[in-house]
SEDRENVEX-485583 format. One record per residue: x, y, z of N, C-alpha, C in turn; residue number from 1. Coordinates in steps of 0.1 Angstrom, whole numbers. Atoms other than C-alpha are relative to their C-alpha. Example, Ala and Ser with C-alpha at 12.3 -4.5 7.8 and 13.67 -1.06 7.14 Angstrom:
REM SEDRENVEX-485583
+--------+---------+-------+---------+----------+-------+--------+---------+-------+-----+
! n_east ! n_north !  n_up ! ca_east ! ca_north ! ca_up ! c_east ! c_north !  c_up !   k !
+--------+---------+-------+---------+----------+-------+--------+---------+-------+-----+
!      9 !     -12 !     0 !     123 !      -45 !    78 !      9 !      12 !     0 !   1 !
!     -9 !     -11 !     0 !     137 !      -11 !    71 !     -8 !      11 !     8 !   2 !
+--------+---------+-------+---------+----------+-------+--------+---------+-------+-----+
REM end
This chain:
REM SEDRENVEX-485583
+--------+---------+-------+---------+----------+-------+--------+---------+-------+-----+
! n_east ! n_north !  n_up ! ca_east ! ca_north ! ca_up ! c_east ! c_north !  c_up !   k !
+--------+---------+-------+---------+----------+-------+--------+---------+-------+-----+
!    -11 !       3 !     9 !    -476 !     -658 !  -390 !     13 !       4 !     7 !   1 !
!    -13 !      -3 !    -7 !    -442 !     -660 !  -373 !     12 !       1 !    -9 !   2 !
!    -12 !       1 !     9 !    -420 !     -666 !  -403 !      7 !     -13 !     1 !   3 !
!     -6 !      13 !    -2 !    -409 !     -699 !  -389 !     -5 !     -11 !    -9 !   4 !
!      6 !      10 !     8 !    -432 !     -717 !  -413 !      8 !      -2 !   -13 !   5 !
!     -8 !       1 !    12 !    -407 !     -712 !  -441 !      9 !     -12 !     0 !   6 !
!     -9 !      11 !     1 !    -385 !     -740 !  -454 !     14 !       4 !     5 !   7 !
!    -14 !      -2 !    -6 !    -350 !     -744 !  -439 !      9 !       7 !   -11 !   8 !
!     -8 !      -6 !    11 !    -335 !     -734 !  -473 !     -2 !      15 !    -1 !   9 !
!      3 !     -15 !     0 !    -352 !     -700 !  -472 !      6 !       7 !    12 !  10 !
!     -6 !      -6 !   -12 !    -341 !     -694 !  -436 !     15 !       2 !    -2 !  11 !
!    -14 !      -1 !     3 !    -306 !     -701 !  -448 !      3 !      13 !    -8 !  12 !
!     -2 !     -12 !     8 !    -309 !     -673 !  -474 !     -2 !      12 !     8 !  13 !
!      2 !     -12 !    -8 !    -322 !     -649 !  -448 !     11 !       3 !    10 !  14 !
!    -11 !      -2 !    -9 !    -291 !     -654 !  -427 !      9 !      12 !    -4 !  15 !
!     -9 !     -11 !     5 !    -274 !     -627 !  -448 !     -6 !      14 !     5 !  16 !
!      6 !     -12 !    -5 !    -298 !     -601 !  -432 !      2 !       1 !    15 !  17 !
!      0 !      -1 !   -15 !    -299 !     -587 !  -397 !    -11 !      -8 !     5 !  18 !
!     10 !       9 !    -6 !    -319 !     -607 !  -373 !    -14 !       6 !    -1 !  19 !
!     13 !      -6 !     0 !    -348 !     -582 !  -371 !     -5 !       1 !   -14 !  20 !
!      4 !      -1 !    14 !    -349 !     -577 !  -409 !     -4 !     -14 !    -5 !  21 !
!      3 !      14 !     5 !    -348 !     -615 !  -415 !    -13 !      -5 !     5 !  22 !
!     13 !       5 !    -5 !    -377 !     -621 !  -392 !    -12 !       7 !    -7 !  23 !
!     11 !      -8 !     7 !    -398 !     -593 !  -409 !     -2 !      -6 !   -14 !  24 !
!      1 !       5 !    14 !    -390 !     -606 !  -444 !     -6 !     -14 !     0 !  25 !
!      6 !      13 !    -1 !    -398 !     -641 !  -433 !    -15 !       0 !     1 !  26 !
!     14 !      -2 !    -2 !    -432 !     -630 !  -422 !     -7 !       4 !   -12 !  27 !
!      6 !      -5 !    12 !    -439 !     -612 !  -454 !     -1 !     -12 !   -10 !  28 !
!      0 !      11 !     9 !    -429 !     -643 !  -474 !    -11 !     -11 !     3 !  29 !
!     11 !       9 !    -4 !    -453 !     -665 !  -454 !    -13 !       6 !    -4 !  30 !
!     13 !      -6 !     3 !    -481 !     -640 !  -460 !     -2 !      -1 !   -16 !  31 !
!      1 !       1 !    15 !    -473 !     -641 !  -498 !     -6 !     -14 !    -3 !  32 !
!      4 !      14 !     3 !    -478 !     -679 !  -498 !    -15 !      -2 !     4 !  33 !
!     14 !       2 !    -5 !    -510 !     -677 !  -477 !    -10 !       8 !    -9 !  34 !
!      9 !      -8 !     8 !    -526 !     -649 !  -498 !     -1 !      -6 !   -14 !  35 !
!      1 !       7 !    13 !    -517 !     -667 !  -530 !    -10 !     -11 !     0 !  36 !
!      9 !      11 !    -1 !    -535 !     -697 !  -518 !    -15 !       4 !     2 !  37 !
!     13 !      -6 !    -1 !    -565 !     -675 !  -509 !     -4 !       8 !   -12 !  38 !
!      3 !      -7 !    13 !    -564 !     -660 !  -544 !     -1 !      15 !     2 !  39 !
!      0 !     -15 !    -2 !    -558 !     -625 !  -529 !     13 !       5 !    -6 !  40 !
!    -12 !      -4 !     7 !    -533 !     -614 !  -555 !      5 !      14 !     4 !  41 !
!     -4 !     -14 !    -3 !    -533 !     -577 !  -545 !      7 !      -1 !    13 !  42 !
!     -7 !       1 !   -13 !    -524 !     -586 !  -509 !     13 !      -7 !    -1 !  43 !
!    -13 !       8 !     2 !    -498 !     -611 !  -520 !     10 !       9 !    -6 !  44 !
!    -10 !      -9 !     7 !    -482 !     -585 !  -543 !      6 !      10 !    10 !  45 !
!     -5 !     -11 !    -9 !    -480 !     -559 !  -515 !     11 !      -6 !     9 !  46 !
!    -10 !       7 !    -9 !    -462 !     -584 !  -492 !     13 !      -3 !    -7 !  47 !
!    -12 !       4 !     8 !    -439 !     -596 !  -520 !      9 !      12 !    -3 !  48 !
!     -8 !     -12 !     3 !    -429 !     -561 !  -529 !      7 !       6 !    12 !  49 !
!     -6 !      -5 !   -13 !    -422 !     -552 !  -493 !     12 !      -9 !     3 !  50 !
!    -11 !      10 !    -3 !    -400 !     -584 !  -490 !     12 !       4 !   -10 !  51 !
!    -10 !      -4 !     9 !    -381 !     -573 !  -521 !      7 !      13 !     4 !  52 !
!     -6 !     -13 !    -5 !    -376 !     -538 !  -508 !     10 !      -2 !    11 !  53 !
!     -8 !       3 !   -12 !    -362 !     -552 !  -476 !     11 !     -10 !    -2 !  54 !
!    -10 !      11 !     2 !    -342 !     -581 !  -491 !      1 !      -3 !   -15 !  55 !
!      0 !       1 !    14 !    -337 !     -575 !  -528 !     10 !     -10 !    -5 !  56 !
!    -10 !      10 !     5 !    -307 !     -599 !  -530 !     -3 !     -13 !     6 !  57 !
!      4 !      14 !    -5 !    -325 !     -628 !  -513 !     -8 !      -6 !   -11 !  58 !
!      7 !       6 !    11 !    -336 !     -652 !  -540 !    -14 !      -3 !     3 !  59 !
!     14 !       4 !    -3 !    -367 !     -663 !  -522 !    -10 !      12 !    -1 !  60 !
!      8 !     -12 !     1 !    -380 !     -627 !  -521 !     -3 !       3 !   -15 !  61 !
!      2 !      -3 !    15 !    -375 !     -622 !  -559 !     -9 !     -11 !    -6 !  62 !
!      9 !      11 !     5 !    -391 !     -656 !  -565 !    -14 !       2 !     4 !  63 !
!     14 !      -2 !    -5 !    -421 !     -647 !  -544 !     -7 !      11 !    -8 !  64 !
!      6 !     -11 !     8 !    -427 !     -615 !  -564 !     -2 !      -5 !   -14 !  65 !
!      2 !       6 !    13 !    -422 !     -635 !  -596 !    -12 !      -9 !     0 !  66 !
!     12 !       9 !    -1 !    -449 !     -660 !  -585 !    -13 !       8 !     0 !  67 !
!     11 !      -9 !     0 !    -473 !     -632 !  -578 !     -3 !       5 !   -15 !  68 !
!      2 !      -5 !    13 !    -467 !     -617 !  -612 !     -4 !     -11 !   -10 !  69 !
!      4 !      11 !     8 !    -470 !     -651 !  -628 !    -15 !      -3 !     1 !  70 !
!     14 !       3 !    -2 !    -504 !     -657 !  -612 !     -9 !      11 !    -6 !  71 !
!      8 !     -12 !     6 !    -515 !     -622 !  -625 !      1 !       0 !   -15 !  72 !
!     -2 !       0 !    14 !    -504 !     -631 !  -660 !      9 !      11 !    -5 !  73 !
!    -10 !     -10 !     4 !    -477 !     -605 !  -660 !     13 !      -7 !    -4 !  74 !
!    -11 !      10 !     3 !    -453 !     -627 !  -679 !     14 !       7 !     0 !  75 !
!    -13 !      -6 !     1 !    -425 !     -602 !  -686 !      6 !       3 !    14 !  76 !
!     -5 !      -3 !   -14 !    -423 !     -591 !  -649 !      4 !     -13 !     7 !  77 !
!     -3 !      13 !    -6 !    -425 !     -627 !  -637 !     13 !      -6 !    -5 !  78 !
!    -13 !       6 !     6 !    -397 !     -638 !  -661 !     12 !       8 !     6 !  79 !
!    -11 !      -8 !    -5 !    -375 !     -609 !  -649 !      3 !      -4 !    14 !  80 !
!     -3 !       3 !   -14 !    -379 !     -618 !  -613 !      6 !     -14 !     2 !  81 !
!     -6 !      13 !    -1 !    -373 !     -655 !  -619 !     14 !      -1 !    -5 !  82 !
!    -14 !      -1 !     4 !    -341 !     -647 !  -638 !      9 !       5 !    11 !  83 !
!     -8 !      -6 !   -11 !    -329 !     -625 !  -610 !      2 !     -11 !    11 !  84 !
!     -1 !      10 !   -10 !    -337 !     -653 !  -585 !     10 !     -11 !    -4 !  85 !
!     -9 !      10 !     5 !    -318 !     -678 !  -606 !     14 !       5 !     0 !  86 !
!    -14 !      -6 !     0 !    -288 !     -655 !  -609 !      5 !       1 !    14 !  87 !
!     -4 !      -2 !   -14 !    -287 !     -649 !  -571 !      2 !     -14 !     6 !  88 !
!     -1 !      13 !    -7 !    -292 !     -686 !  -561 !      8 !     -10 !    -8 !  89 !
!     -7 !      10 !     8 !    -276 !     -705 !  -590 !     -9 !     -12 !    -3 !  90 !
!      9 !      11 !     2 !    -307 !     -727 !  -590 !    -10 !       2 !   -12 !  91 !
!      9 !      -1 !    12 !    -329 !     -734 !  -621 !    -13 !      -7 !     3 !  92 !
!     12 !       7 !    -3 !    -358 !     -749 !  -602 !    -13 !       7 !    -5 !  93 !
!     11 !      -7 !     6 !    -381 !     -722 !  -616 !     -1 !      -1 !   -15 !  94 !
!      0 !       1 !    15 !    -373 !     -732 !  -652 !    -13 !      -3 !    -6 !  95 !
!     13 !       2 !     6 !    -407 !     -746 !  -659 !     -9 !      12 !    -1 !  96 !
!      8 !     -13 !     0 !    -424 !     -713 !  -650 !      6 !      10 !    -9 !  97 !
!     -7 !      -9 !     9 !    -398 !     -694 !  -669 !     -4 !      -3 !   -15 !  98 !
!      4 !       5 !    13 !    -406 !     -715 !  -700 !    -14 !       4 !    -3 !  99 !
!     14 !      -3 !     2 !    -443 !     -709 !  -695 !     -2 !      15 !    -2 ! 100 !
!      0 !     -15 !     2 !    -436 !     -671 !  -692 !      3 !       3 !   -15 ! 101 !
!     -4 !      -2 !    14 !    -419 !     -672 !  -726 !    -12 !      -4 !    -9 ! 102 !
!     12 !       5 !     7 !    -450 !     -691 !  -739 !    -10 !      11 !     1 ! 103 !
!     10 !     -10 !    -2 !    -472 !     -664 !  -724 !      3 !      13 !    -8 ! 104 !
!     -4 !     -12 !     7 !    -452 !     -637 !  -741 !      0 !      -2 !   -15 ! 105 !
!      2 !       3 !    14 !    -459 !     -654 !  -775 !     13 !      -3 !    -7 ! 106 !
!    -13 !       4 !     6 !    -423 !     -667 !  -780 !      2 !     -15 !     2 ! 107 !
!     -1 !      14 !    -1 !    -428 !     -704 !  -784 !     14 !      -6 !    -3 ! 108 !
!    -13 !       5 !     4 !    -394 !     -710 !  -801 !     10 !       2 !    11 ! 109 !
!     -9 !      -3 !   -11 !    -376 !     -692 !  -773 !     -3 !      -9 !    12 ! 110 !
!      4 !       8 !   -11 !    -396 !     -712 !  -748 !      6 !     -14 !    -1 ! 111 !
!     -5 !      13 !     3 !    -386 !     -745 !  -764 !     15 !      -1 !     2 ! 112 !
!    -15 !       0 !    -2 !    -350 !     -735 !  -765 !      4 !       0 !    14 ! 113 !
!     -3 !       0 !   -14 !    -350 !     -727 !  -728 !     -3 !     -13 !     6 ! 114 !
!      4 !      13 !    -5 !    -368 !     -760 !  -721 !     10 !     -11 !    -2 ! 115 !
!    -10 !      11 !     3 !    -340 !     -780 !  -737 !     14 !       5 !     3 ! 116 !
!    -13 !      -5 !    -4 !    -312 !     -760 !  -722 !      7 !      -9 !    10 ! 117 !
!     -7 !       9 !    -9 !    -285 !     -777 !  -701 !     -6 !       0 !    14 ! 118 !
!      6 !      -1 !   -14 !    -302 !     -764 !  -669 !    -12 !      -9 !     2 ! 119 !
!     11 !       9 !    -2 !    -332 !     -786 !  -676 !      4 !     -13 !     5 ! 120 !
!     -5 !      13 !    -5 !    -311 !     -816 !  -668 !      2 !       0 !    15 ! 121 !
!     -3 !      -1 !   -14 !    -306 !     -804 !  -633 !    -13 !       0 !     8 ! 122 !
!     12 !      -1 !    -7 !    -343 !     -804 !  -624 !     -4 !     -13 !     7 ! 123 !
!      4 !      12 !    -7 !    -359 !     -827 !  -599 !    -11 !      -7 !    -8 ! 124 !
!     11 !       7 !     7 !    -385 !     -853 !  -610 !    -13 !       8 !    -1 ! 125 !
!     12 !      -8 !     1 !    -414 !     -831 !  -601 !      1 !      12 !    -9 ! 126 !
!     -2 !     -12 !     9 !    -399 !     -801 !  -619 !      0 !      -4 !   -15 ! 127 !
!     -1 !       5 !    14 !    -393 !     -822 !  -650 !    -15 !      -4 !    -5 ! 128 !
!     14 !       3 !     3 !    -430 !     -833 !  -649 !     -7 !      13 !    -4 ! 129 !
!      6 !     -13 !     3 !    -441 !     -796 !  -648 !      5 !       5 !   -13 ! 130 !
!     -6 !      -5 !    13 !    -417 !     -788 !  -677 !     -7 !      -8 !   -11 ! 131 !
!      6 !       7 !    11 !    -432 !     -816 !  -698 !    -14 !       5 !    -3 ! 132 !
!     14 !      -5 !     2 !    -467 !     -803 !  -692 !      0 !      13 !    -8 ! 133 !
!     -1 !     -13 !     7 !    -456 !     -768 !  -703 !      4 !      -2 !   -15 ! 134 !
!     -5 !       3 !    14 !    -438 !     -782 !  -734 !    -12 !      -5 !    -8 ! 135 !
!     11 !       5 !     8 !    -469 !     -801 !  -744 !    -10 !      11 !    -4 ! 136 !
!      9 !     -12 !     3 !    -490 !     -769 !  -741 !      6 !       8 !   -12 ! 137 !
!     -6 !      -8 !    11 !    -465 !     -751 !  -764 !     -2 !      -7 !   -13 ! 138 !
!      2 !       8 !    13 !    -467 !     -779 !  -790 !    -14 !       2 !    -5 ! 139 !
!     13 !      -2 !     4 !    -504 !     -775 !  -790 !     -3 !      14 !    -5 ! 140 !
!      1 !     -14 !     5 !    -501 !     -738 !  -794 !      5 !       1 !   -14 ! 141 !
!     -6 !      -1 !    14 !    -480 !     -744 !  -825 !     -7 !      -9 !   -10 ! 142 !
!      8 !       9 !     9 !    -506 !     -768 !  -840 !      7 !     -13 !    -2 ! 143 !
!     -7 !      13 !     1 !    -485 !     -799 !  -833 !     -6 !     -10 !    11 ! 144 !
!      7 !       8 !   -10 !    -510 !     -822 !  -814 !      8 !     -13 !     3 ! 145 !
!     -7 !      13 !    -2 !    -490 !     -854 !  -819 !     13 !       3 !     8 ! 146 !
!    -12 !      -4 !    -7 !    -458 !     -837 !  -806 !     -4 !       3 !    15 ! 147 !
!      5 !      -3 !   -13 !    -479 !     -825 !  -776 !     -2 !     -13 !     8 ! 148 !
!      2 !      13 !    -7 !    -488 !     -861 !  -768 !     14 !      -6 !     3 ! 149 !
!    -13 !       6 !    -2 !    -452 !     -873 !  -772 !      8 !       7 !    11 ! 150 !
!     -7 !      -7 !   -11 !    -439 !     -846 !  -748 !     -4 !      -5 !    13 ! 151 !
!      4 !       5 !   -13 !    -459 !     -862 !  -720 !      2 !     -14 !     2 ! 152 !
!     -3 !      15 !    -2 !    -449 !     -898 !  -726 !     13 !      -2 !     7 ! 153 !
!    -12 !       1 !    -8 !    -424 !     -897 !  -698 !     -3 !     -11 !    10 ! 154 !
!      2 !      11 !   -10 !    -418 !     -925 !  -672 !    -11 !       3 !    10 ! 155 !
!      9 !      -3 !   -11 !    -439 !     -907 !  -646 !    -15 !      -2 !    -4 ! 156 !
!     14 !       1 !     5 !    -470 !     -909 !  -668 !     -6 !     -14 !     3 ! 157 !
!      5 !      14 !    -1 !    -473 !     -947 !  -665 !      2 !      -5 !    14 ! 158 !
!     -3 !       5 !   -14 !    -463 !     -949 !  -628 !    -13 !      -3 !     7 ! 159 !
!     12 !       3 !    -8 !    -489 !     -966 !  -606 !      0 !       7 !    13 ! 160 !
!      0 !      -7 !   -12 !    -478 !     -947 !  -576 !     -6 !      14 !    -1 ! 161 !
!      7 !     -14 !     1 !    -499 !     -916 !  -568 !     10 !      10 !     6 ! 162 !
!     -9 !     -11 !    -3 !    -477 !     -885 !  -567 !     -7 !      13 !     0 ! 163 !
!      7 !     -13 !     0 !    -485 !     -848 !  -562 !     -3 !       5 !   -14 ! 164 !
!      2 !      -4 !    14 !    -483 !     -844 !  -600 !     -9 !      -9 !    -8 ! 165 !
!      8 !      10 !     8 !    -504 !     -874 !  -610 !    -12 !       5 !    -7 ! 166 !
!     13 !      -5 !     6 !    -537 !     -856 !  -615 !      3 !      10 !   -12 ! 167 !
!     -3 !     -10 !    10 !    -522 !     -827 !  -635 !      6 !      -6 !   -12 ! 168 !
!     -6 !       6 !    12 !    -501 !     -849 !  -657 !    -10 !      -8 !    -8 ! 169 !
!     10 !       8 !     6 !    -529 !     -873 !  -664 !    -10 !       9 !    -8 ! 170 !
!      9 !     -10 !     6 !    -552 !     -843 !  -672 !      6 !       6 !   -13 ! 171 !
!     -7 !      -5 !    12 !    -526 !     -828 !  -696 !      0 !     -10 !   -11 ! 172 !
!     -1 !      11 !    11 !    -522 !     -861 !  -714 !    -14 !      -2 !    -6 ! 173 !
!     14 !       1 !     5 !    -560 !     -864 !  -717 !     -3 !      11 !   -10 ! 174 !
!      3 !     -12 !     9 !    -562 !     -829 !  -732 !      8 !      -1 !   -13 ! 175 !
!     -8 !       2 !    12 !    -534 !     -837 !  -756 !     -6 !     -10 !    -9 ! 176 !
!      6 !      11 !     8 !    -550 !     -869 !  -768 !    -13 !       5 !    -6 ! 177 !
!     12 !      -5 !     5 !    -583 !     -851 !  -772 !      2 !       9 !   -12 ! 178 !
!     -4 !      -9 !    11 !    -566 !     -826 !  -795 !      3 !      -7 !   -13 ! 179 !
!     -3 !       9 !    12 !    -556 !     -855 !  -818 !    -12 !      -7 !    -5 ! 180 !
!     13 !       7 !     4 !    -592 !     -867 !  -819 !     -2 !     -13 !     7 ! 181 !
!      1 !      13 !    -7 !    -586 !     -897 !  -796 !     -9 !       2 !    12 ! 182 !
!      9 !      -2 !   -11 !    -617 !     -893 !  -775 !      0 !     -12 !    10 ! 183 !
!      0 !      12 !    -9 !    -615 !     -929 !  -761 !     12 !       1 !    10 ! 184 !
!    -11 !      -2 !    -8 !    -580 !     -923 !  -749 !     -1 !      11 !    10 ! 185 !
!      2 !     -12 !    -9 !    -589 !     -889 !  -735 !     -9 !      -3 !    11 ! 186 !
!     10 !       4 !   -11 !    -618 !     -904 !  -716 !      7 !      -8 !    11 ! 187 !
!     -7 !       9 !    -9 !    -595 !     -930 !  -700 !      9 !       9 !     9 ! 188 !
!    -10 !      -8 !    -8 !    -569 !     -904 !  -689 !     -7 !      11 !     8 ! 189 !
!      7 !     -10 !    -8 !    -595 !     -878 !  -677 !     -6 !      -8 !    12 ! 190 !
!      5 !       8 !   -11 !    -609 !     -907 !  -656 !     11 !      -2 !    10 ! 191 !
!    -12 !       1 !    -9 !    -574 !     -913 !  -641 !      2 !      13 !     7 ! 192 !
!     -2 !     -13 !    -7 !    -570 !     -876 !  -634 !    -10 !       2 !    10 ! 193 !
!     11 !      -3 !    -9 !    -604 !     -874 !  -617 !      3 !      -9 !    13 ! 194 !
!     -2 !       9 !   -11 !    -595 !     -905 !  -595 !     11 !       5 !     9 ! 195 !
!    -12 !      -5 !    -7 !    -562 !     -889 !  -585 !     -1 !      14 !     6 ! 196 !
!      1 !     -14 !    -3 !    -574 !     -854 !  -580 !     -8 !       2 !    13 ! 197 !
!      6 !      -2 !   -13 !    -581 !     -853 !  -543 !     -2 !      14 !     4 ! 198 !
!      0 !     -14 !    -4 !    -574 !     -816 !  -540 !     -8 !       9 !    -9 ! 199 !
!      8 !      -9 !     9 !    -596 !     -804 !  -568 !      8 !       9 !    -9 ! 200 !
!     -9 !      -8 !     8 !    -567 !     -791 !  -589 !     -5 !       1 !   -15 ! 201 !
!      4 !       0 !    14 !    -584 !     -799 !  -622 !    -16 !      -1 !    -1 ! 202 !
!     14 !       3 !     2 !    -619 !     -801 !  -637 !     -2 !     -13 !    -8 ! 203 !
!      0 !      12 !     7 !    -613 !     -836 !  -649 !    -14 !      -7 !     1 ! 204 !
!     14 !       7 !    -1 !    -647 !     -849 !  -636 !     -9 !       7 !    -9 ! 205 !
!      9 !      -7 !     9 !    -665 !     -822 !  -656 !      3 !      -4 !   -15 ! 206 !
!     -4 !       3 !    13 !    -645 !     -830 !  -687 !     -4 !     -14 !    -4 ! 207 !
!      4 !      14 !     2 !    -652 !     -867 !  -683 !    -15 !      -1 !    -2 ! 208 !
!     14 !       0 !     1 !    -689 !     -860 !  -679 !     -4 !       6 !   -14 ! 209 !
!      2 !      -6 !    13 !    -688 !     -838 !  -710 !      2 !     -10 !   -12 ! 210 !
!     -2 !      10 !    10 !    -673 !     -866 !  -731 !    -10 !     -11 !     0 ! 211 !
!     10 !      10 !    -2 !    -699 !     -890 !  -717 !    -14 !       5 !    -4 ! 212 !
!     12 !      -6 !     4 !    -726 !     -866 !  -729 !    -10 !       3 !    12 ! 213 !
!      8 !      -3 !   -12 !    -738 !     -859 !  -693 !     -2 !      15 !     0 ! 214 !
!      3 !     -15 !    -2 !    -756 !     -825 !  -690 !     -2 !       3 !    14 ! 215 !
!      0 !      -5 !   -14 !    -750 !     -808 !  -657 !    -12 !      10 !     2 ! 216 !
!     11 !      -9 !    -2 !    -782 !     -792 !  -644 !      1 !       7 !    13 ! 217 !
!      0 !      -8 !   -12 !    -783 !     -764 !  -619 !    -13 !      -1 !     7 ! 218 !
!     13 !       2 !    -7 !    -810 !     -776 !  -595 !     -6 !      13 !     6 ! 219 !
!      4 !     -12 !    -6 !    -811 !     -743 !  -577 !     -7 !      10 !   -10 ! 220 !
!      5 !      -9 !    11 !    -817 !     -724 !  -610 !    -14 !      -5 !    -4 ! 221 !
!     13 !       6 !     4 !    -845 !     -749 !  -618 !    -11 !       4 !    10 ! 222 !
!     10 !      -3 !   -11 !    -862 !     -742 !  -584 !     -4 !      15 !    -2 ! 223 !
!      3 !     -14 !     2 !    -860 !     -705 !  -591 !    -10 !       2 !   -12 ! 224 !
!      9 !      -1 !    12 !    -876 !     -710 !  -625 !    -14 !      -4 !     3 ! 225 !
!     13 !       5 !    -4 !    -904 !     -730 !  -609 !     -7 !      10 !     8 ! 226 !
!      6 !     -11 !    -8 !    -910 !     -702 !  -584 !     -6 !      11 !    -9 ! 227 !
!      4 !     -10 !    10 !    -912 !     -677 !  -613 !    -13 !      -4 !    -7 ! 228 !
!     12 !       5 !     7 !    -937 !     -699 !  -631 !    -12 !       0 !     8 ! 229 !
!     12 !      -1 !   -10 !    -959 !     -701 !  -600 !     -5 !      14 !     1 ! 230 !
!      4 !     -14 !    -1 !    -958 !     -664 !  -597 !     -8 !       5 !   -12 ! 231 !
!      6 !      -4 !    12 !    -967 !     -659 !  -633 !    -14 !      -6 !    -1 ! 232 !
!     13 !       7 !     0 !    -995 !     -685 !  -629 !    -10 !       7 !     9 ! 233 !
!      9 !      -7 !   -10 !   -1009 !     -666 !  -599 !     -4 !      13 !    -6 ! 234 !
!      3 !     -13 !     6 !   -1008 !     -633 !  -619 !    -11 !      -3 !   -10 ! 235 !
!     10 !       3 !    10 !   -1028 !     -650 !  -647 !    -14 !      -2 !     6 ! 236 !
!     13 !       3 !    -7 !   -1055 !     -662 !  -622 !     -6 !      13 !     4 ! 237 !
!      5 !     -13 !    -4 !   -1057 !     -627 !  -608 !     -6 !       8 !   -12 ! 238 !
!      4 !      -7 !    12 !   -1061 !     -613 !  -643 !    -14 !      -5 !    -4 ! 239 !
!     12 !       6 !     4 !   -1089 !     -637 !  -651 !    -11 !       4 !    10 ! 240 !
!     10 !      -4 !   -10 !   -1107 !     -628 !  -619 !     -4 !      14 !    -1 ! 241 !
!      3 !     -15 !     1 !   -1104 !     -591 !  -626 !    -10 !       3 !   -11 ! 242 !
!     10 !      -2 !    11 !   -1125 !     -595 !  -658 !      5 !       9 !   -11 ! 243 !
!     -3 !      -8 !    12 !   -1124 !     -576 !  -691 !      5 !      14 !     4 ! 244 !
!     -3 !     -14 !    -3 !   -1123 !     -541 !  -674 !     15 !       1 !     4 ! 245 !
!    -14 !      -1 !    -4 !   -1089 !     -549 !  -659 !     10 !      -2 !   -11 ! 246 !
!     -9 !       3 !    12 !   -1074 !     -561 !  -692 !      0 !      12 !    -9 ! 247 !
!      1 !     -11 !    10 !   -1084 !     -529 !  -710 !     12 !      10 !     1 ! 248 !
+--------+---------+-------+---------+----------+-------+--------+---------+-------+-----+
REM end
């Protein structure tokens, strides 16, 4: 990890630091991303905290620590870091995660208020899609399944072009439809999600199989059961051969 793997925008933020410190912080930020991908949250947190200690006023460092906290389900800490990053950078691109943090903290009304704030209009298309998915989840939490469906009926849902968000958006829409009792519609959208999910981001294929009544069988477990049955059978044969005195 050299640190050069970071986006140009992050390198621009690091220009406020000394050359040596900037290089070190960059390496820590790269490690945070790599360890998050590897599901090593402890390691990612250690690197993120070091980056914040060395560059506390660099938005990317605070954002990295916020992402680790978010992945750990530490909603209050994540929200605090995201707010700090937004204050330092003036960017609201983490708004969908901030809304989800409010949801995680059990504050759905505050989450919806944040989701409809003026800052939401500054989001990119991908960020707006993520926000719609979060809003739909909040509506379901509130027992509003129809509103959850409506929240996802955005232009990107019906787009024929495959985008990075296609699988997750289709999956969320299928889940929302299922909550309304529309199994046919849910099946259709789980199928679309499975077709678009090249990276295995969702369990759409499993959900589709479940709706179709397909029972998944663990063949390895069956083989182990067969081996146990053979052993038990062999024991029974030995017992018979041993005669009554052995059974006593």
